[in-house]
C-alpha positions as CSV (number, residue, x, y, z in Angstrom):
1,M,-20.7,-3.3,8.3
2,K,-18.0,-2.1,6.1
3,L,-14.3,-2.7,6.7
4,I,-11.9,0.0,5.4
5,L,-8.3,-1.1,5.3
6,T,-5.7,1.6,4.7
7,I,-2.3,0.6,3.3
8,S,0.4,3.3,3.8
9,G,4.1,3.7,3.9
10,L,6.6,1.6,2.1
11,C,4.5,-1.4,1.0
12,L,4.2,-3.6,-2.1
13,L,0.8,-4.7,-3.3
14,A,1.2,-8.0,-5.0
15,C,-1.7,-9.0,-7.3
16,K,-2.2,-12.3,-9.0
17,S,-3.6,-12.2,-12.5
18,D,-4.7,-15.6,-13.7
19,D,-5.4,-14.5,-17.3
20,G,-2.0,-12.7,-17.7
21,N,-3.5,-9.2,-17.8
22,P,-0.9,-6.9,-16.3
23,Y,-3.7,-4.5,-15.3
24,P,-6.3,-6.9,-13.7
25,G,-9.7,-5.6,-12.9
26,E,-10.4,-8.7,-10.8
27,P,-7.1,-10.2,-9.5
28,S,-7.5,-13.6,-7.9
29,K,-5.2,-13.0,-5.0
30,V,-3.8,-9.9,-3.3
31,D,-1.1,-9.6,-0.7
32,V,0.5,-6.6,1.1
33,I,4.3,-7.3,1.2
34,I,6.3,-5.1,3.6
35,P,10.1,-4.9,2.8
36,D,12.6,-5.2,5.6
37,A,13.7,-1.6,5.3
38,P,16.0,0.1,7.7
39,R,14.5,2.7,10.1
40,H,11.0,1.6,9.1
41,A,8.4,-0.2,11.4
42,P,5.5,-2.3,10.1
43,R,2.4,-1.7,12.2
44,I,-1.2,-2.7,12.4
45,T,-3.3,0.2,13.8
46,Y,-7.0,0.3,14.8
47,N,-9.5,1.8,17.2
48,P,-9.6,-0.5,20.3
49,L,-13.4,0.3,20.7
50,D,-14.1,-1.5,17.3
51,Y,-12.4,-4.8,18.0
52,W,-13.8,-6.8,20.8
53,R,-11.0,-9.4,21.2
54,F,-7.2,-9.5,20.6
55,G,-5.0,-12.6,20.8
56,R,-3.3,-13.6,24.0
57,H,0.2,-13.4,22.3
58,Y,-0.3,-9.7,21.4
59,T,-0.3,-6.6,23.6
60,P,-1.2,-3.6,21.5
61,D,0.3,-0.2,22.4
62,I,-2.1,2.7,23.2
63,V,-1.4,5.8,21.0
64,P,-3.3,8.9,22.0
65,D,-4.3,11.2,19.1
66,V,-4.2,15.0,19.2
67,D,-7.9,15.2,20.1
68,G,-7.6,13.0,23.2
69,G,-8.8,9.8,21.5
70,R,-7.1,6.4,21.7
71,L,-5.7,4.2,18.9
72,A,-4.1,0.8,19.3
73,A,-1.0,-0.3,17.4
74,I,0.9,-3.6,17.1
75,D,4.5,-3.5,16.0
76,F,5.5,-6.3,13.6
77,T,9.2,-5.4,13.3
78,N,10.0,-9.0,14.2
79,G,7.9,-10.3,11.3
80,G,4.4,-11.5,10.7
81,L,2.6,-13.9,8.3
82,L,-0.8,-12.2,8.5
83,K,-4.1,-13.1,7.1
84,L,-7.4,-11.1,7.1
85,D,-10.6,-13.1,7.0
86,V,-14.2,-12.0,6.7
87,D,-17.5,-13.8,6.2
88,N,-18.6,-14.1,2.6
89,P,-15.7,-12.2,1.1
90,P,-16.4,-10.5,-2.2
91,P,-14.1,-10.9,-5.2
92,F,-11.3,-8.5,-5.7
93,S,-11.9,-5.5,-7.9
94,M,-9.8,-2.5,-9.0
95,E,-10.0,0.2,-11.7
96,W,-6.9,1.3,-13.6
97,G,-8.4,4.2,-15.6
98,S,-7.1,5.7,-18.8
99,D,-3.7,6.9,-19.8
100,K,-3.7,10.3,-18.1
101,T,-0.9,12.3,-16.4
102,V,-3.1,13.5,-13.5
103,P,-6.7,13.0,-12.3
104,Q,-9.2,15.3,-14.0
105,Y,-12.0,14.6,-11.5
106,A,-11.9,13.6,-7.9
107,T,-13.3,10.1,-8.7
108,E,-10.2,9.5,-10.9
109,E,-8.0,9.6,-7.8
110,K,-9.1,6.0,-7.1
111,W,-7.4,4.7,-10.2
112,M,-4.6,2.2,-9.5
113,R,-2.4,3.8,-12.2
114,W,-1.3,6.4,-9.6
115,V,0.5,3.6,-7.7
116,P,3.8,3.1,-9.4
117,T,4.8,-0.4,-10.6
118,L,8.2,-1.8,-9.6
119,K,9.3,-1.5,-13.3
120,E,8.5,2.2,-13.3
121,L,10.7,2.5,-10.2
122,G,13.5,0.6,-11.9
123,F,13.3,-2.7,-10.1
124,G,13.3,-6.3,-11.4
125,N,11.1,-9.3,-10.6
126,V,9.9,-10.6,-7.2
127,T,9.1,-14.2,-6.4
128,V,5.7,-14.3,-4.7
129,P,5.2,-17.9,-3.4
130,P,1.6,-19.2,-3.0
131,N,2.0,-19.1,0.8
132,G,4.6,-18.3,3.3
133,P,7.0,-15.3,3.6
134,V,8.5,-13.4,0.7
135,T,12.3,-13.2,0.7
136,G,13.4,-9.8,1.9
137,S,10.2,-9.0,3.6
138,T,9.2,-8.7,7.3
139,V,5.4,-9.0,6.9
140,R,3.0,-10.5,4.4
141,L,-0.7,-9.7,4.8
142,T,-3.1,-11.8,2.7
143,L,-6.4,-10.0,1.9
144,P,-9.7,-11.8,1.6
145,G,-11.3,-9.7,-1.2
146,G,-12.8,-6.3,-1.7
147,H,-12.5,-3.2,-3.8
148,I,-9.0,-1.8,-4.0
149,M,-8.3,1.8,-4.9
150,S,-5.6,4.5,-4.6
151,R,-6.2,7.5,-2.3
152,N,-4.6,10.7,-1.2
153,V,-3.0,11.6,-4.6
154,V,-0.2,14.1,-3.8
155,K,-1.0,17.7,-4.4
156,E,0.9,20.9,-4.3
157,A,1.0,22.5,-0.8
158,N,0.0,26.0,0.1
159,T,-2.3,26.6,-3.0
160,Q,-6.0,27.3,-3.1
161,D,-6.5,25.4,-6.3
162,I,-6.1,21.6,-6.5
163,I,-2.8,21.1,-8.4
164,Y,-1.5,17.5,-8.6
165,V,2.2,17.0,-8.3
166,K,3.7,15.5,-11.5
167,W,6.5,13.0,-10.8
168,K,9.0,12.1,-13.5
169,Y,10.0,8.5,-13.7
170,P,13.4,8.6,-15.4
171,V,13.8,4.8,-15.9
172,V,10.7,4.5,-18.1
173,S,10.5,8.2,-19.2
174,I,6.9,8.9,-18.0
175,V,5.4,11.6,-16.0
176,K,2.3,11.2,-13.8
177,A,0.7,11.8,-10.4
178,L,1.4,9.7,-7.3
179,A,-0.9,8.1,-4.7
180,N,0.2,8.2,-1.1
181,E,-2.2,5.5,0.1
182,I,-4.0,2.4,-1.0
183,V,-7.4,1.4,0.4
184,C,-9.3,-1.9,0.4
185,E,-13.1,-1.7,1.2
186,I,-15.1,-4.8,2.1
187,D,-18.8,-4.2,2.5
188,N,-21.8,-6.2,3.9
189,I,-19.8,-8.3,6.4
190,V,-20.4,-9.3,10.0
191,H,-17.2,-11.1,11.1
192,V,-13.6,-9.9,10.9
193,R,-10.6,-11.9,12.0
194,L,-6.8,-11.1,11.7
195,T,-4.4,-13.9,12.3
196,D,-0.6,-14.3,12.4
197,A,0.6,-17.7,11.3
198,G,-2.8,-19.1,12.5
199,D,-2.7,-17.3,15.9
200,E,-5.5,-14.8,16.4
201,V,-4.4,-11.1,16.5
202,L,-7.8,-9.3,16.4
203,S,-11.4,-10.3,15.8
204,M,-14.9,-8.9,16.0
205,D,-18.5,-9.6,15.1
206,M,-21.0,-6.9,14.4
207,N,-24.2,-6.9,12.5
208,S,-24.6,-3.2,11.8
209,A,-24.2,-0.5,9.1
210,R,-21.0,0.9,10.8
211,E,-17.7,1.5,9.1
212,V,-14.8,-0.1,10.9
213,R,-11.3,0.9,10.1
214,L,-7.9,-0.9,10.2
215,S,-4.6,0.1,8.8
216,I,-1.3,-1.6,7.9
217,S,1.7,0.8,7.5
218,N,5.4,0.7,7.1
219,D,6.6,4.2,8.0
220,L,9.6,5.6,9.7
221,A,10.0,4.2,13.2
222,K,11.1,7.5,14.6
223,V,10.4,11.1,13.6
224,P,13.7,12.4,12.1
225,K,14.9,15.9,12.6
226,E,14.5,16.6,8.8
227,Y,10.9,15.3,8.8
228,L,9.5,18.6,7.5
229,N,12.3,19.4,5.1
230,E,11.2,19.9,1.5
231,V,11.5,16.8,-0.7
232,D,11.7,16.5,-4.5
233,K,12.6,12.8,-4.9
234,L,11.0,9.5,-3.9
235,E,14.2,8.3,-2.3
236,H,12.6,5.9,0.2
237,A,11.6,3.7,-2.7
238,V,15.2,2.5,-2.9
239,H,14.4,0.1,0.0
240,F,12.4,-2.1,-2.3
241,D,15.8,-3.5,-3.3
242,V,15.5,-6.0,-0.4
243,L,12.7,-7.7,-2.4
244,T,14.3,-7.3,-5.9
245,P,17.4,-5.8,-7.4
246,V,17.6,-2.5,-9.2
247,I,17.7,-3.3,-12.9
248,N,20.4,-0.7,-13.8
249,P,22.1,0.5,-10.6
250,P,22.4,2.9,-9.0
251,F,18.7,3.6,-8.1
252,D,17.4,6.6,-10.0
253,P,14.3,7.8,-8.0
254,P,11.3,9.6,-9.5
255,Y,11.5,13.3,-8.9
256,K,9.6,16.6,-9.4
257,E,11.0,19.9,-10.5
258,Q,9.3,21.8,-7.6
259,R,9.8,20.8,-4.1
260,T,7.0,19.8,-1.7
261,A,7.0,20.0,2.1
262,R,4.9,16.8,2.4
263,P,6.8,13.7,3.6
264,I,6.2,10.8,1.2
265,C,6.8,7.1,1.7
266,N,4.9,5.5,-1.1
267,Q,3.6,2.1,-2.1
268,A,4.3,0.1,-5.3
269,I,2.2,-2.5,-7.2
270,Y,3.3,-5.8,-8.7
271,V,1.2,-8.1,-10.9
272,Y,2.1,-11.7,-11.5
273,T,0.4,-14.7,-13.2
274,G,-0.2,-18.2,-11.9
275,N,3.0,-19.3,-13.5
276,E,4.9,-16.7,-11.4
277,Q,5.7,-14.8,-14.6
278,L,5.6,-11.3,-13.1
279,F,4.5,-8.1,-14.7
280,S,5.9,-4.8,-13.4
281,E,5.6,-2.5,-16.4
282,R,2.8,-0.8,-18.2
283,K,2.7,0.2,-21.9
284,K,5.4,2.6,-22.9
285,H,4.2,6.2,-22.5
286,T,5.3,9.4,-24.1
287,C,7.0,11.7,-21.5
288,H,4.8,14.7,-20.8
289,S,6.0,17.9,-19.3
Protein backbone atom coordinates (compact mmCIF):
# COMPACT_ATOMS: atom_id res chain seq x y z
CA MET A 1 0.00 0.00 0.00
CA LYS A 2 0.95 3.65 -0.16
CA LEU A 3 0.82 5.93 2.87
CA ILE A 4 0.16 9.61 2.14
CA LEU A 5 0.87 11.94 5.06
CA THR A 6 -0.35 15.53 4.71
CA ILE A 7 1.32 18.25 6.81
CA SER A 8 -0.75 21.42 7.09
CA GLY A 9 -1.11 24.49 9.24
CA LEU A 10 1.63 26.11 11.29
CA CYS A 11 4.36 23.44 11.22
CA LEU A 12 8.13 23.43 10.85
CA LEU A 13 9.76 20.73 8.71
CA ALA A 14 13.23 20.11 10.20
CA CYS A 15 15.57 18.27 7.80
CA LYS A 16 19.02 16.96 8.71
CA SER A 17 21.68 17.37 6.01
CA ASP A 18 24.75 15.27 6.82
CA ASP A 19 26.85 16.74 4.00
CA GLY A 20 26.00 20.36 4.81
CA ASN A 21 23.90 20.95 1.69
CA PRO A 22 21.25 23.55 2.63
CA TYR A 23 18.96 22.10 -0.08
CA PRO A 24 19.29 18.36 0.53
CA GLY A 25 17.83 15.99 -2.03
CA GLU A 26 18.15 13.12 0.43
CA PRO A 27 18.06 14.36 4.04
CA SER A 28 19.05 11.75 6.62
CA LYS A 29 16.37 12.72 9.16
CA VAL A 30 13.07 14.63 8.94
CA ASP A 31 10.82 15.79 11.78
CA VAL A 32 7.61 17.78 11.87
CA ILE A 33 7.88 20.34 14.69
CA ILE A 34 4.68 22.02 15.87
CA PRO A 35 5.17 25.34 17.70
CA ASP A 36 3.16 26.03 20.85
CA ALA A 37 1.12 28.76 19.18
CA PRO A 38 -1.88 30.43 20.85
CA ARG A 39 -5.35 29.55 19.47
CA HIS A 40 -3.89 26.66 17.44
CA ALA A 41 -4.51 22.94 18.00
CA PRO A 42 -2.19 20.14 16.79
CA ARG A 43 -4.19 17.18 15.50
CA ILE A 44 -3.69 13.80 13.90
CA THR A 45 -6.58 13.04 11.52
CA TYR A 46 -7.36 9.82 9.66
CA ASN A 47 -10.12 7.61 8.29
CA PRO A 48 -11.08 5.18 11.10
CA LEU A 49 -11.85 2.51 8.49
CA ASP A 50 -8.18 2.47 7.44
CA TYR A 51 -6.58 1.88 10.84
CA TRP A 52 -7.51 -1.34 12.60
CA ARG A 53 -6.21 -0.52 16.07
CA PHE A 54 -5.65 2.50 18.23
CA GLY A 55 -3.88 2.68 21.57
CA ARG A 56 -5.74 2.26 24.84
CA HIS A 57 -4.63 5.70 26.07
CA TYR A 58 -6.23 7.49 23.09
CA THR A 59 -9.89 8.10 22.35
CA PRO A 60 -10.19 9.77 18.91
CA ASP A 61 -13.00 12.21 18.20
CA ILE A 62 -15.40 11.43 15.36
CA VAL A 63 -15.70 14.34 12.92
CA PRO A 64 -18.47 14.01 10.29
CA ASP A 65 -17.62 15.48 6.89
CA VAL A 66 -20.07 17.35 4.66
CA ASP A 67 -20.86 14.20 2.66
CA GLY A 68 -21.84 12.20 5.71
CA GLY A 69 -18.54 10.36 6.01
CA ARG A 70 -16.56 9.99 9.21
CA LEU A 71 -13.04 11.07 10.12
CA ALA A 72 -11.22 10.47 13.37
CA ALA A 73 -9.10 13.16 15.04
CA ILE A 74 -6.77 13.10 18.05
CA ASP A 75 -5.94 16.42 19.74
CA PHE A 76 -2.34 16.74 20.94
CA THR A 77 -2.66 20.18 22.54
CA ASN A 78 -1.14 18.74 25.71
CA GLY A 79 1.93 17.62 23.77
CA GLY A 80 3.24 14.59 21.96
CA LEU A 81 6.54 12.94 21.08
CA LEU A 82 5.34 11.07 18.01
CA LYS A 83 7.11 8.60 15.78
CA LEU A 84 5.81 7.07 12.55
CA ASP A 85 7.18 3.63 11.68
CA VAL A 86 6.72 1.52 8.55
CA ASP A 87 8.24 -1.73 7.33
CA ASN A 88 11.27 -1.34 5.03
CA PRO A 89 11.22 2.48 5.01
CA PRO A 90 12.69 4.11 1.90
CA PRO A 91 15.29 6.89 2.12
CA PHE A 92 14.06 10.45 2.24
CA SER A 93 13.92 12.34 -1.05
CA MET A 94 12.84 15.82 -2.09
CA GLU A 95 13.26 18.11 -5.08
CA TRP A 96 14.03 21.80 -4.72
CA GLY A 97 13.76 22.86 -8.37
CA SER A 98 15.28 25.86 -10.10
CA ASP A 99 15.28 29.52 -9.16
CA LYS A 100 11.80 30.49 -10.39
CA THR A 101 9.25 32.91 -8.98
CA VAL A 102 6.21 30.68 -9.63
CA PRO A 103 5.66 27.17 -11.02
CA GLN A 104 5.55 27.01 -14.80
CA TYR A 105 4.05 23.51 -14.94
CA ALA A 106 1.84 21.57 -12.53
CA THR A 107 4.69 19.16 -11.72
CA GLU A 108 6.76 22.09 -10.44
CA GLU A 109 4.25 22.66 -7.63
CA LYS A 110 6.03 19.78 -5.86
CA TRP A 111 9.27 21.73 -5.47
CA MET A 112 10.26 22.42 -1.88
CA ARG A 113 11.35 25.95 -2.77
CA TRP A 114 7.69 27.03 -2.36
CA VAL A 115 7.93 26.27 1.37
CA PRO A 116 9.61 29.31 2.98
CA THR A 117 12.69 28.88 5.14
CA LEU A 118 12.84 30.39 8.61
CA LYS A 119 15.49 32.83 7.35
CA GLU A 120 13.17 34.02 4.57
CA LEU A 121 10.53 34.66 7.23
CA GLY A 122 13.00 36.60 9.36
CA PHE A 123 13.74 34.08 12.12
CA GLY A 124 16.98 32.84 13.64
CA ASN A 125 18.30 29.36 14.43
CA VAL A 126 16.47 26.48 16.12
CA THR A 127 18.15 23.79 18.20
CA VAL A 128 16.90 20.39 17.03
CA PRO A 129 18.14 17.71 19.45
CA PRO A 130 18.69 14.17 18.13
CA ASN A 131 15.74 12.98 20.21
CA GLY A 132 13.18 14.40 22.57
CA PRO A 133 11.08 17.56 22.45
CA VAL A 134 12.12 20.81 20.82
CA THR A 135 12.00 23.85 23.08
CA GLY A 136 8.89 25.92 22.33
CA SER A 137 7.04 23.09 20.61
CA THR A 138 4.03 21.00 21.60
CA VAL A 139 4.56 18.09 19.18
CA ARG A 140 7.48 16.47 17.42
CA LEU A 141 6.70 13.84 14.76
CA THR A 142 9.66 11.83 13.49
CA LEU A 143 9.14 10.48 9.98
CA PRO A 144 10.52 7.11 8.77
CA GLY A 145 11.41 8.05 5.17
CA GLY A 146 9.60 8.75 1.91
CA HIS A 147 9.29 11.31 -0.85
CA ILE A 148 8.50 14.79 0.46
CA MET A 149 6.98 17.50 -1.70
CA SER A 150 5.03 20.73 -1.49
CA ARG A 151 1.37 20.81 -2.52
CA ASN A 152 -1.51 23.22 -2.94
CA VAL A 153 0.49 26.25 -4.07
CA VAL A 154 -1.71 29.28 -3.41
CA LYS A 155 -3.55 30.64 -6.46
CA GLU A 156 -5.64 33.70 -7.10
CA ALA A 157 -9.30 33.11 -6.29
CA ASN A 158 -12.22 33.67 -8.68
CA THR A 159 -10.20 33.45 -11.88
CA GLN A 160 -10.57 31.00 -14.76
CA ASP A 161 -6.84 30.94 -15.44
CA ILE A 162 -4.27 29.48 -13.05
CA ILE A 163 -2.53 32.49 -11.53
CA TYR A 164 -0.15 31.84 -8.66
CA VAL A 165 -0.07 34.39 -5.87
CA LYS A 166 3.34 36.07 -5.60
CA TRP A 167 4.40 36.77 -2.02
CA LYS A 168 7.02 39.37 -1.19
CA TYR A 169 9.47 38.45 1.57
CA PRO A 170 10.71 41.83 2.82
CA VAL A 171 13.45 40.48 5.09
CA VAL A 172 15.38 38.86 2.22
CA SER A 173 13.95 40.90 -0.69
CA ILE A 174 12.60 38.02 -2.76
CA VAL A 175 9.25 37.28 -4.40
CA LYS A 176 7.88 33.80 -4.98
CA ALA A 177 4.87 31.49 -4.73
CA LEU A 178 3.80 29.80 -1.49
CA ALA A 179 2.79 26.21 -0.79
CA ASN A 180 -0.07 25.70 1.66
CA GLU A 181 0.72 22.01 2.39
CA ILE A 182 3.56 19.50 2.52
CA VAL A 183 3.10 15.82 1.63
CA CYS A 184 5.18 12.74 2.46
CA GLU A 185 4.48 9.63 0.36
CA ILE A 186 5.73 6.18 1.38
CA ASP A 187 5.08 3.40 -1.13
CA ASN A 188 5.21 -0.41 -1.10
CA ILE A 189 4.63 -0.91 2.62
CA VAL A 190 2.49 -3.32 4.64
CA HIS A 191 2.76 -2.10 8.23
CA VAL A 192 2.13 1.38 9.69
CA ARG A 193 2.53 2.27 13.35
CA LEU A 194 2.27 5.65 15.08
CA THR A 195 3.54 5.94 18.66
CA ASP A 196 3.68 8.68 21.29
CA ALA A 197 6.71 8.33 23.60
CA GLY A 198 6.61 4.60 22.86
CA ASP A 199 2.86 4.13 23.44
CA GLU A 200 0.90 2.99 20.41
CA VAL A 201 -1.50 5.58 18.98
CA LEU A 202 -2.49 3.89 15.70
CA SER A 203 -1.43 0.84 13.74
CA MET A 204 -2.46 -1.24 10.77
CA ASP A 205 -1.28 -4.05 8.52
CA MET A 206 -2.47 -4.35 4.95
CA ASN A 207 -0.93 -6.10 1.96
CA SER A 208 -2.73 -4.31 -0.87
CA ALA A 209 -2.39 -1.60 -3.51
CA ARG A 210 -4.58 0.84 -1.57
CA GLU A 211 -3.71 4.39 -0.66
CA VAL A 212 -4.03 5.13 3.05
CA ARG A 213 -4.07 8.71 4.27
CA LEU A 214 -3.02 10.38 7.49
CA SER A 215 -2.58 14.02 8.37
CA ILE A 216 -0.87 16.13 11.00
CA SER A 217 -2.06 19.70 11.29
CA ASN A 218 -1.69 22.76 13.48
CA ASP A 219 -4.62 24.95 12.56
CA LEU A 220 -6.84 27.32 14.48
CA ALA A 221 -8.68 25.50 17.27
CA LYS A 222 -11.89 27.44 16.64
CA VAL A 223 -13.34 29.09 13.53
CA PRO A 224 -13.01 32.86 14.10
CA LYS A 225 -15.62 35.31 12.94
CA GLU A 226 -13.13 36.81 10.50
CA TYR A 227 -12.27 33.42 8.97
CA LEU A 228 -13.36 34.41 5.46
CA ASN A 229 -11.99 37.93 5.59
CA GLU A 230 -9.54 38.82 2.85
CA VAL A 231 -5.89 38.49 3.81
CA ASP A 232 -2.74 39.96 2.31
CA LYS A 233 -0.09 39.05 4.91
CA LEU A 234 1.22 35.78 6.36
CA GLU A 235 0.71 37.06 9.88
CA HIS A 236 0.28 33.62 11.51
CA ALA A 237 3.95 32.91 10.80
CA VAL A 238 4.82 35.20 13.73
CA HIS A 239 4.13 32.24 16.03
CA PHE A 240 7.35 30.54 14.95
CA ASP A 241 8.90 32.92 17.49
CA VAL A 242 8.31 30.35 20.24
CA LEU A 243 10.93 28.17 18.50
CA THR A 244 13.41 30.90 17.57
CA PRO A 245 13.51 34.69 17.90
CA VAL A 246 12.85 37.18 15.13
CA ILE A 247 16.26 38.41 13.90
CA ASN A 248 15.25 42.07 13.57
CA PRO A 249 12.02 42.65 15.48
CA PRO A 250 9.24 43.42 15.01
CA PHE A 251 8.15 40.57 12.74
CA ASP A 252 7.71 41.75 9.14
CA PRO A 253 5.48 39.15 7.42
CA PRO A 254 5.51 38.25 3.73
CA TYR A 255 2.73 40.02 1.87
CA LYS A 256 1.04 40.33 -1.48
CA GLU A 257 -0.21 43.45 -3.18
CA GLN A 258 -3.64 41.99 -3.98
CA ARG A 259 -5.75 40.36 -1.32
CA THR A 260 -6.94 36.78 -1.33
CA ALA A 261 -10.00 35.40 0.41
CA ARG A 262 -8.27 32.11 1.16
CA PRO A 263 -7.26 31.53 4.80
CA ILE A 264 -3.56 30.66 5.01
CA CYS A 265 -1.61 29.12 7.88
CA ASN A 266 1.63 28.00 6.27
CA GLN A 267 4.58 25.75 7.02
CA ALA A 268 8.30 26.57 7.05
CA ILE A 269 11.39 24.46 6.45
CA TYR A 270 14.67 24.32 8.36
CA VAL A 271 17.81 22.42 7.34
CA TYR A 272 20.58 21.56 9.78
CA THR A 273 23.77 19.48 9.77
CA GLY A 274 24.97 16.75 12.09
CA ASN A 275 26.88 19.43 14.01
CA GLU A 276 23.63 21.30 14.62
CA GLN A 277 24.87 24.17 12.44
CA LEU A 278 21.55 25.19 11.02
CA PHE A 279 20.78 26.55 7.59
CA SER A 280 17.68 28.68 7.14
CA GLU A 281 18.50 30.75 4.10
CA ARG A 282 18.83 30.19 0.39
CA LYS A 283 21.09 32.04 -2.00
CA LYS A 284 20.34 35.71 -2.31
CA HIS A 285 17.77 36.37 -5.01
CA THR A 286 16.94 39.43 -7.01
CA CYS A 287 13.53 40.83 -6.12
CA HIS A 288 11.09 40.25 -8.95
CA SER A 289 7.91 42.19 -9.42
